[in-house]
C-alpha positions as CSV (number, residue, x, y, z in Angstrom):
1,X,107.5,43.1,-2.2
2,X,106.4,40.8,-0.5
3,X,103.8,40.7,2.6
4,X,106.6,39.9,5.1
5,X,109.1,42.9,4.1
6,X,106.2,45.6,4.3
7,X,105.8,43.9,8.3
8,X,109.0,44.1,8.8
9,X,110.0,47.7,7.5
10,X,107.3,49.2,9.7
11,X,108.3,47.1,12.4
12,X,111.6,48.5,12.2
13,X,110.6,51.7,11.7
14,X,108.8,51.7,15.2
15,X,112.1,50.4,16.7
16,X,114.4,52.9,15.5
17,X,115.7,54.8,18.6
18,X,114.6,58.6,17.0
19,X,110.5,57.6,16.4
20,X,108.6,60.5,17.6
21,X,105.7,59.4,19.0
22,X,102.7,61.4,18.3
23,X,101.4,63.8,20.7
24,X,97.6,63.5,22.0
25,X,96.2,67.8,21.7
26,X,97.5,69.5,24.8
27,X,94.6,71.1,25.3
28,X,92.5,67.9,25.0
29,X,95.3,66.3,27.7
30,X,95.0,69.4,30.0
31,X,91.3,69.2,30.3
32,X,91.0,65.6,30.6
33,X,93.2,65.6,33.7
34,X,91.9,68.9,34.9
35,X,88.2,67.2,34.8
36,X,89.6,64.2,36.9
37,X,89.9,66.1,40.0
38,X,86.8,66.2,42.0
39,X,87.5,70.5,42.8
40,X,88.1,71.3,38.8
41,X,87.7,74.8,38.3
42,X,85.6,75.6,35.9
43,X,87.2,79.0,34.7
44,X,90.5,77.5,34.2
45,X,88.8,75.0,32.2
46,X,87.5,77.5,30.3
47,X,90.8,79.0,29.8
48,X,92.3,75.7,28.3
49,X,90.0,76.2,25.3
50,X,90.5,79.7,25.0
51,X,94.3,79.3,24.1
52,X,92.8,77.6,21.0
53,X,90.6,80.1,18.5
54,X,89.5,77.2,16.1
55,X,88.3,75.0,18.9
56,X,86.7,77.9,20.8
57,X,84.9,78.3,17.2
58,X,84.0,74.9,17.2
59,X,82.5,74.3,21.2
60,X,80.1,77.9,20.4
61,X,79.3,76.6,17.2
62,X,77.8,73.3,19.0
63,X,76.7,75.4,21.8
64,X,74.3,77.2,19.9
65,X,73.2,73.9,18.1
66,X,69.4,73.5,17.6
67,X,70.4,70.2,20.2
68,X,71.9,72.3,23.0
69,X,70.5,75.7,22.4
70,X,68.9,77.7,25.1
71,X,67.0,80.9,25.2
72,X,70.1,82.9,24.9
73,X,73.3,82.7,22.8
74,X,76.2,81.8,24.3
75,X,79.0,83.8,24.1
76,X,82.1,82.5,26.1
77,X,83.6,79.3,26.8
78,X,82.8,79.3,30.1
79,X,79.3,79.2,29.6
80,X,79.0,76.8,26.9
81,X,80.9,74.8,29.9
82,X,77.5,75.6,31.4
83,X,75.2,75.2,29.3
84,X,76.4,71.8,28.1
85,X,79.0,70.1,30.8
86,X,82.6,69.8,31.4
87,X,82.2,66.2,30.1
88,X,80.6,67.5,27.3
89,X,83.0,69.6,26.6
90,X,85.9,67.6,26.9
91,X,84.3,65.1,24.7
92,X,83.9,67.7,21.7
93,X,87.0,68.6,21.8
94,X,88.8,65.3,21.7
95,X,86.9,64.5,19.2
96,X,87.5,68.4,17.7
97,X,91.2,67.8,17.7
98,X,91.4,63.7,17.0
99,X,89.3,64.4,13.5
100,X,92.3,66.5,12.4
101,X,94.7,64.0,12.3
102,X,93.0,61.9,10.0
103,X,95.1,63.3,7.2
104,X,97.7,61.8,4.9
105,X,99.1,63.3,1.7
106,X,99.5,59.9,-0.2
107,X,95.8,59.4,-1.8
108,X,95.4,55.2,-0.9
109,X,96.2,56.4,2.7
110,X,93.7,58.8,2.5
111,X,91.6,56.4,1.6
112,X,91.7,54.3,4.4
113,X,92.2,56.9,7.1
114,X,88.6,58.4,5.6
115,X,87.2,55.1,6.7
116,X,89.2,54.6,10.0
117,X,88.1,57.9,10.9
118,X,84.2,57.4,10.5
119,X,84.7,53.9,11.9
120,X,86.1,55.7,14.9
121,X,83.3,58.1,15.3
122,X,80.6,55.3,14.5
123,X,82.2,53.4,17.9
124,X,81.7,56.6,19.4
125,X,78.7,57.3,18.8
126,X,77.5,53.5,19.1
127,X,78.4,53.3,22.5
128,X,77.3,56.6,23.7
129,X,73.9,55.6,22.4
130,X,74.4,52.0,24.0
131,X,75.3,53.2,27.3
132,X,72.3,55.9,27.0
133,X,69.2,53.1,26.2
134,X,70.6,50.5,28.1
135,X,70.8,51.7,31.9
136,X,74.3,52.8,31.8
137,X,73.8,56.5,31.4
138,X,76.7,57.7,34.1
139,X,79.3,56.0,31.5
140,X,77.9,58.1,28.5
141,X,80.8,60.2,28.6
142,X,83.5,57.7,29.0
143,X,81.8,55.3,26.0
144,X,82.0,58.0,24.0
145,X,86.2,58.4,24.7
146,X,86.6,55.0,24.2
147,X,85.0,54.2,21.2
148,X,86.5,56.9,19.8
149,X,90.3,55.9,20.8
150,X,90.2,52.3,20.8
151,X,91.4,52.0,17.2
152,X,93.8,54.5,17.7
153,X,96.6,52.2,17.5
154,X,96.0,51.6,13.1
155,X,96.1,55.7,12.9
156,X,99.3,55.6,14.2
157,X,100.6,53.1,11.6
158,X,99.3,54.9,8.8
159,X,101.2,57.6,10.2
160,X,104.0,55.3,10.1
161,X,103.4,53.7,6.6
162,X,103.5,56.9,5.6
163,X,107.1,57.8,6.9
164,X,107.8,54.2,5.4
165,X,106.4,55.2,1.9
166,X,108.3,58.9,1.6
167,X,111.5,56.9,2.5
168,X,111.2,54.2,-0.1
169,X,109.2,55.4,-2.6
170,X,109.3,52.4,-4.4
171,X,107.5,50.5,-1.5
172,X,104.1,49.2,-2.7
173,X,101.1,50.4,-0.3
174,X,98.1,47.9,-1.5
175,X,95.5,47.7,0.5
176,X,96.1,43.9,1.5
177,X,99.6,45.1,2.8
178,X,98.3,48.1,5.3
179,X,95.8,45.4,6.6
180,X,97.8,43.1,7.5
181,X,100.5,45.5,9.2
182,X,97.0,47.4,10.8
183,X,95.8,43.7,12.3
184,X,98.8,42.6,13.2
185,X,100.4,45.5,15.3
186,X,97.6,48.1,15.7
187,X,96.5,46.6,19.9
188,X,100.0,47.0,20.7
189,X,101.5,49.9,19.4
190,X,97.8,51.3,20.7
191,X,98.6,50.3,24.2
192,X,101.7,52.0,23.5
193,X,100.7,55.2,22.9
194,X,97.7,55.3,25.5
195,X,100.7,54.8,28.0
196,X,102.9,57.5,25.8
197,X,100.0,60.1,26.2
198,X,99.2,59.2,30.4
199,X,95.3,58.5,29.2
200,X,93.2,57.3,32.3
201,X,93.6,53.5,32.5
202,X,89.8,52.5,31.4
203,X,90.9,54.1,27.6
204,X,94.2,52.3,27.4
205,X,92.1,48.9,28.5
206,X,89.8,49.4,26.0
207,X,92.6,49.6,23.4
208,X,94.7,46.9,25.3
209,X,91.5,44.3,25.0
210,X,88.7,45.3,22.4
211,X,90.0,42.1,20.8
212,X,89.9,39.7,23.4
213,X,87.7,37.1,23.4
214,X,87.4,37.1,27.2
215,X,89.0,39.8,28.3
216,X,90.7,39.7,31.6
217,X,88.9,42.6,33.4
218,X,85.5,43.0,34.1
219,X,84.5,46.6,32.6
220,X,81.0,47.3,31.0
221,X,82.8,50.3,29.7
222,X,84.8,47.9,27.6
223,X,81.9,46.2,26.8
224,X,79.5,49.0,25.2
225,X,83.1,49.7,22.9
226,X,83.6,46.5,21.6
227,X,79.5,45.8,21.0
228,X,79.7,49.0,19.7
229,X,82.3,47.9,17.8
230,X,81.0,45.1,16.0
231,X,77.6,46.9,14.9
232,X,79.9,49.1,13.2
233,X,82.2,46.1,11.6
234,X,78.5,44.8,10.9
235,X,76.8,47.4,9.1
236,X,80.0,48.9,7.1
237,X,81.3,51.6,8.8
238,X,84.6,50.1,9.2
239,X,87.8,48.5,7.3
240,X,86.3,45.4,7.8
241,X,82.9,44.5,6.6
242,X,81.1,41.8,8.4
243,X,77.5,41.6,7.6
244,X,76.6,38.2,9.0
245,X,77.9,39.9,12.7
246,X,74.4,38.7,15.1
247,X,74.4,41.5,17.7
248,X,72.1,39.6,20.6
249,X,74.3,36.9,20.6
250,X,77.6,38.0,21.3
251,X,79.2,37.8,24.4
252,X,78.9,41.8,25.4
253,X,75.1,41.9,24.5
254,X,74.3,39.4,27.0
255,X,76.7,40.5,29.5
256,X,75.2,43.8,29.3
257,X,71.8,42.7,29.4
258,X,70.7,44.6,25.7
259,X,68.1,43.0,24.1
260,X,67.7,42.4,20.3
261,X,65.2,45.0,20.6
262,X,67.5,47.6,21.3
263,X,70.2,46.4,19.1
264,X,68.0,46.9,16.1
265,X,67.5,50.6,17.1
266,X,71.2,51.0,17.8
267,X,71.8,50.1,13.8
268,X,68.8,52.3,12.7
269,X,70.3,54.4,14.6
270,X,74.3,54.6,13.3
271,X,72.1,54.0,9.7
272,X,71.1,57.3,10.1
273,X,73.5,58.9,10.6
274,X,75.9,57.4,8.2
275,X,74.1,55.9,5.5
276,X,71.1,59.4,5.4
277,X,67.9,57.8,2.9
278,X,68.5,60.4,-0.2
279,X,65.4,62.6,-0.6
280,X,63.1,61.0,-3.7
281,X,64.0,62.5,-7.4
282,X,60.0,62.4,-7.6
283,X,59.1,64.2,-4.4
């Protein structure tokens, strides 16, 4: 089967009238919308999360972790929101619910989904770190969510490929063929998803323009995510490994005014997170 034939099959599947677009987690979506209001009600937001016991468990676990914990143990979601902050709880909610989507019963696609999840999380953490250390603290939470969602089109396409393979067991899903589908279609399909979900326009812009050499909008948030994305590609936290990238010379680093030493610290932070050093056998 040629590259074109797989691409054509995916495009045919995407254009089918009975195609069902993935559903963004209802709790995360309602929480996102609630927090957009200036007069959001903390108790109502806590009630939204409390509908999902698995989510409750994860949020409470995080609130009582060594990173956040205080003298008193947190036992309710409302208390967790007070301790962590409403935006931080939203960040956790999206991270936890998104993680569950990166699964496939096809071994080859599952491997790619694991790598894609690592890239999404790495870009999210990188953008969050950059915002914190480069003078954009007011964008930290948005940078995390933008990083987490920037390649959502690739996840959607892997799901479509899974359906194509299920309907056509003879179809070859070599990594080269799958990558051509992802590279060709993921921006368009990711933006389609963001519009379908009704997420804020700043996140849709990230999905739409994160590969543009000259994005048609002036957005520090987009630049933070694009720079973190490139850092992950340089370090191999990505479907593509581009070790030759020099972050300090990128358009985004120069627009944001980020120094070379800060970028080196970013690389160390990501390496510590994703490639932790193993203790020596002689220690």
